[in-house]
Every structure is written in structure tokens, then in C-alpha cells.
N, C-alpha and C positions, 0 to 999 in steps of 0.2 A: 754224814749228817746225823746229828744226835737224835736218837729214838725218842718219840714224843709220848709213848705210852698209850697210844690210841688203840681202840679195838680194831680187830681185823675186819676187812671189808667182807660183806656178804652180798655181793652184787649178783643179781640174776638177770638173765637175758629176757627182754620183753618178748612175749609171744602173742600174736593176734590170731585167733582161730578163724578159719574160713570154712564154713560148713556148706555141704551140698556140692553139686557139680560146678565146674568152672563156668563163669559167666560167658555166654556166647552172644555175640552181637556183631553188627556191621558198623564198626566204629568209623571206618573210612567214609562210608555212605553218610553217616550222621554228621561227620565233620564237613563234608562237601555241602550237605543241605543246610547246616547251621551257618557256614561261612567263616568259621574260625576254629582254631585248636584250643582246647582247654588244657593248660599245662600246669601241673603242680610244681612249685619251686620252693625255695627256702623262705624264711621270714626275713632274710638278709644276711648273706655271706659274701663279702667283696670277692670278686674274681669268678664266682660261680653264679649267683643270682642275687642282685641287689639293686634297688631303685636309685637312680642318680638324683641330683638336687632338683630335677624337673619331674621326678616321678617315673622316668623311663627305665624299665628293667634292662639290666645289662649283666653279662657274665658268660662263662663257658656253658653252663647248663641252659641258660637263656638262648644261646646261639643254637643249641641242639633243637630246642622248641621252634625257633625261627626256621631252621633248616627243614623241619617236618612241614611247617606251614608253606614254605616256598615250594616244596615237592608236591604237596597235595592241592594247594589252592593258588599257586603261582605268585604268592605275595607273602614274604617273610614277616610282615607286620600284622598279619591276621592271627594273632595269638591273644588269648585271655590268660593272664598269669594269676594263679591262685596260690598265695603264700600259705605254707603249711609247716607246722613244727614237726619234730621227728615222730611224735606219738600219733599225729593226725594223718600222716602221709599215706599209709597203707589203707586205712579205712576209706579215705577219699577216693583212692583208685578202685578199691573193691566195689564201692557203692555206685561208681559211675559218675561221681562228681567231677572227675577229671578224665581226660582221654589218655594222658600219659603223665608219668612222673619223671622229672629231670631235676633231681634234687640231692646232690652229693650222697647217694645211696649205695651202700656196699652190697655187692653180689655175694650171697651166701647160699648154702644148701637149703637151709630152712626157708628163707625168703623165696627161693626159686621153686620149691616143691610143696610147701605147706600153706602158703598164703594166697594161692590162686592168681599168681602173677608170673610174668616172664621178663627176665633181663634181656635186652636186645643187643648189648655190646658193652665195651668199656670206653668211656669218655676220658677217664684219667686213672692211671695206676698209682695208688697212694699207699700209705702205711701210717699207723698211729705213732704219734710222738708226744713229747712233753714240753710245755712252755713254763719257764720259771722266772722269777725276779732275780736279776744278777746278784742282788744283795744276799741271796740265800747261800751263795758260795758253793754251789753244787755244779759238778762238771759231767756227771753221769747219772743216768736213771737208777743205777745200782746204789746210789747214795740217798735214795728217797724213802728209806724205811721210816715209817711213822708219820709220813707227810699227810696233810689234808689235801684233797684233790677235787677240783671243780670238774664236773662231768655233766654232759647233757643227757637227760633221760631218754629212753627209747632208741638208743644207738648201740652199735657194736662196740663202742669204746668201753662201756661198762664191763662187759664180760672179758674183753681183751686185757684191761687193767687188772682185773681180779686174777686172771690166769697168769699174767706176767709176775705179779707180786707173790702169788702162791708158789710159783716155780722157783723163785729166787729167795724164798723164805723171808719175805718182807711183809709188812702190814701197811695199810693206808686207811685214811678216813674219807669216805666219799661224801662230797657236798654236791647234791644233785639239783639241777635246774631244768626247766622246760625248754628254754631256747638258748641258742648260741650267744645271743646278746646278753642274756642273764649270766651266763658263765663268765663272760668277759668282765662284766660289772662286778661279779662276785670276786673274781681274781684281783681286780684293781682295788676293791675295797678291803682286801686282806682277809676275805672269808676262807681262802685256801692258799696253800703254798705253791700248788702246781695246777695248771690247766692242761687237760689232755684231750686230744682230738686227732683227726687225720692231720698229717704234717702240713699239707698244703693249706688246710683250714687254719692251722695255727699261724701261718704267715698272714692270712687274711684277717684273723682276729687280732693279731698283734698291732696292725695299723689302726685299730679302733681305740687303742689305749691312748691316754693323754700324753704319755711319754713312751713311745714304742721302743726307744733305744735302751730303756731300763730292763727290758725282758729279753731273754735268749731262749732258743730252742735247742734242747739237748740232742746229741747225735744219734741216740738209739731209735731204731724203727722196730716196733714190737709186733707188727701184724701185717697181713696182706689186706689191702682195702681197694679192690677194683670197683670203681665208681661208674655207674652207667644208667641209661634211661630204662624205665620199667613200664610194661603194659599189662593188661589183664590177660590171663590165659583164656583160650577158647576163641580167639579171633586172629587166625593166622595171617589174614590179609593185612590187618593193621600192624601186627607184629613185624611183618616183612617191610612195610613202609617205614616204620621208625628205625628198624635195624639198618636198612639200606640208605637212609638219609645220613646216618652217621658214617657208614662205609663210604658213601660218596665223598664226604669231606676228607676222609683219609686217603682215598684213591686219588682225589684231585691234587693233594699235595705231592704225592708220589709222581704223578704225571706232569707236575709243574704248572698246573692250571690254577690261576688266582682270580680274584674278583676284578683285577685290573686288566688281565691279558686274555681272559676267556673268549671275548668277542673276536679277537684277532686269530684265535685257534680254530675257528669254524671251518676253515678250508685246509686244516692240517692233514697231512697224508698219513700220520700215525693212526693205524686202525683202532688202537685203544682209546685215543682221544675222540675219534669219530663215533665210536660206540658210546662213550661217555656223554658227548654233547647231544647224541640222539639222531645223528644224520645217517647212521646205518646200524645193523645189528638188531637186537631184540627191542630196543627203544623202551617205551614205558609200558608195554603190553602186560607183562607178567605182574606188575604192581598195580594195574588199573589206574595208571597215571598218564599224563601227557608225555610225549617224547622228549620234552624239554625239562623233565623233572630234576635231573642232576645239574643241568646247566643253570636252572633257576637257583638252586642251592648255592652254587659257587658265585654266581653273579651278585646275588643279594646278601649272602652271609659270608662267603669266603671259604677257603679250604681249612682243613684242621689246623695247619700251622699258623694261618692268619688269625684264627679264633684264639688259639693258645697264646700267641704273642700279645694280642691286645688285652686279653683278660687276665692271664696268669704270668706271662713271660716278660721279656725285655721291654715291651711297650706298655706294661701295666705298672701299678704301684707295688705289686708283689715281687716282681723280678725273679720268678721261679725258673730255674733251668729246666730244659726239656727232660733230661735224664732218661728214665725208663719210658717216658712218653714221646721220645723221638721215634721216627719211622724205623721199621725193622731193618732197612738198608742203611740206617745211620746209627746203628748200635742200640736202638730202643726196642720196645715191644709192640708199638702200634703197627698193625698189619690188617689189611682188609681183603676179603676175597675179591677176585676180579669182576668187573662188569662186562660180562659176555655170555 
């Protein structure tokens, strides 16, 4: 690609200071008393968290919120979704506006140690990529020297792009927007040559284009982006509930438990299934939940594979392959500690 003579990027990572000791609270007790979970989601990313044409929130991150509601309240629909852009999300969690954040958020050292929050697991293993117009005639990210690039502010993509271009002795001009929708509109309007984000989000954003077939995603993956739910530090009980709600979905897929067959498994002689359903073993005691907490998740939300398929995979508009997000015994990275 011909160099455009643009100035080098000077992208800095956004840092939110969190002063004082970690907030300590009984979030689980507050949720039970309130009767619903306050869950921070995106302002709209198909496949992760996006309202449908009837205003009903759907997506992989939404299903994690629903799983927590099913575990804590016995009803996956008892969730209040609070849409947040990238710059708002951490402040909303720190201030107590939300109980949990389930919003395509990358687990990093800074976020896990300096912002007063804890990541509870990995919902999706991702990596940053690049979306370009086919007419640009580029087949590799290494041909993007001098390109203008649409980036959402307050995300890890800013620093990742700066690192990648500096490492490869290239320059780019950042064109920064507050929301993912704005980045798509900027790209479509010709404000930039390239749109960069986590690769799975690029698939989601591409379907928002008037002509999705005119854009392609380059093969390079330039970063590690483990995406997962986040809670405040200082509340181990709530941390455990959110963590094990996700782990229950992953374990259920490994055990072959689905929303359609779990009722028929109540008399199964497999002790792992009996412990999962709550008919024996530790049940819900350690989490301060009912014995049916994991059963409720699978019955009302489904296992991890079901959620992946309908939101991101073959049953969705995105058609993303499981890849690294397959179970550990299927060649992927998804692995949950046992329920025992």
C-alpha cells in the first residue's frame, strides 16, 4: 500500500484511577433484595449484547447476565441491562451503578490490579484484527503503512495498534470514536481506510454495513483478547457466584447437559451430573444459592455451546467457528474446574 505521509500515531492507553480500598459489599444480598441483576452491556454489538427489533437484549454477554440471574434468583429474565460505552463501563462498575460488567471487556493486568475490579473467567478467547474495504487491494496488515484507522476510544485496541505498527516500522493515523456504531459509520463514510477491533467484533460490525460483502477481515491477529465478566473487588461471595455461573455453562456442555435434555437427566447415575443438578454433593451451600442453581442456568439459558451457537456460531448471523473457544477436550481452550 502506498504510504500516505500521515503522522505517526501517538495512542495512549486509557487509565481510570481507583483510589482507596476496594469496595466491599454484599452484592448477592442486594441482588436478592432488589429482585434483579444490574448488568452492564455494550451500546450494541451483534452476537454479544444487542437489542432485537422488539427491544429484547440478546447475545453471548447477555446470556452470561441471564445465567447469573437464573443462579441467584431462579429466573433468567430478572436482569436490568445498562448499555455503556467503553469509557463509561469501569466507572459504572466502580460506583455500584451495575452489579457486574458483561461487555466484551479484555482481561489485562492493569484492569485486574489497578481499577478495583476482578475478572471472573473468559467468555470468549479473541484477538485484535483489521477490517478493510476490498477495493483497498490489501491482503496483509503489513501493507497498511500510512493508513487511517477507525478505533473506538477507551479500548485495548488503541495501544495494541500502536504497538503493532511501531514494531513493524509503520505509521497510521488514528480516527477515534466513542462507540462501536460510530466506528462502523466512520468506516462506511470513508473517514478511514481500516477499522480495527477484536476479530469477533469485526464480524459483528461487518453485518451492520450496507454492503457487508464489500469488506474483508485481514488474516493477522495481533493481540490476545480474553473477554470475560467483571465484578468489583472486595466481594468474594458475588465474585464466586458470577465465576461459577460461567463455569456451570462450560461444565454442562462437557457433561452433555442441554436446555432440552436436563430434565431427563435428573435420575442419571453419573455422579458428576448428580452433583451438577444438585441431587447430591455440596449443592448450593458454598455459593449461598439454592441447590438448583446450576440446573436453573442450563434449563433457562443453556450450556456454553448452546449460547455460542445461537449468538456467535452456526445458528447466528456471524457464523464464527468455535476455534480456541471449543472445549479443552475438543481442541480448544474452554476449561472449567469441576463442580464437586
